[in-house]
C-alpha positions in Angstrom: 114.0 70.8 77.6 116.6 68.5 76.2 116.6 65.0 77.5 120.2 65.4 78.9 119.1 68.4 80.8 116.0 66.7 82.1 118.1 63.7 83.3 120.4 66.1 85.2 117.6 68.0 86.8 115.7 65.0 87.9 118.7 63.1 89.4 119.9 66.3 91.1 116.4 66.7 92.7 116.0 63.0 93.7 119.5 62.1 94.8 121.4 65.3 95.7 124.5 63.8 94.0 128.0 64.8 94.9 129.0 63.9 91.3 126.8 63.6 88.3 127.9 62.9 84.7 125.5 62.6 81.9 126.9 61.7 78.5 124.8 61.6 75.4 126.0 58.5 73.4 123.2 58.6 70.8 125.6 59.4 67.9 127.3 56.1 68.6 124.0 54.2 68.0 122.8 56.1 64.9 120.9 53.6 62.7 120.7 51.0 65.4 117.6 49.7 67.2 116.1 52.3 69.4 117.6 55.2 67.4 114.6 57.5 66.9 116.6 60.1 65.0 116.3 62.7 67.8 120.0 62.4 68.8 118.7 62.0 72.4 118.0 58.3 72.9 121.2 56.7 74.4 122.9 57.9 77.6 125.7 57.0 80.0 125.2 58.3 83.6 127.6 58.3 86.6 125.9 59.2 89.9 127.7 59.5 93.2 125.2 60.1 96.1 125.1 59.5 99.8 121.6 58.1 99.2 123.2 55.0 97.8 125.2 54.2 101.0 124.3 50.7 102.2 122.2 49.9 99.1 122.8 47.1 96.6 123.7 47.8 93.0 120.1 46.8 92.0 118.5 49.1 94.6 120.6 52.0 93.4 119.7 51.5 89.8 116.0 51.2 90.8 116.3 54.6 92.5 117.7 56.2 89.3 115.1 54.4 87.2 112.3 55.7 89.4 113.4 59.3 89.0 113.5 58.9 85.2 110.6 56.5 84.8 108.6 58.4 82.1 111.7 59.2 80.2 112.7 55.5 80.1 109.2 54.6 79.0 109.4 56.9 76.0 112.2 59.2 75.0 115.2 57.2 76.3 116.0 53.9 74.7 119.2 53.0 76.6 120.7 54.1 79.9 124.1 52.8 81.1 124.5 53.4 84.8 127.3 53.7 87.4 125.8 54.4 90.8 128.2 54.8 93.7 128.2 56.2 97.3 130.9 58.7 98.2 134.2 57.1 98.8 133.5 54.1 96.5 135.3 53.5 93.2 133.2 54.3 90.2 
């Protein structure tokens, strides 16, 4: 499974998002640190989920990181996150 698909599947299962955007930005980092040549190392993710309501920015990011832990430990070098609850700007 492609990394982008794996990120989508895991976050859908863990957070039941009302909005989920996963953008592969690896091409923007070709030749930079962390580029493993796979074309699947750098991602930008926007997640809107009711699970984030009442949680701090750090707690929300920890929830995402927990769902993607093994990917972050190996295949994903960089992950930019925007984590919002429904009704919040983001």
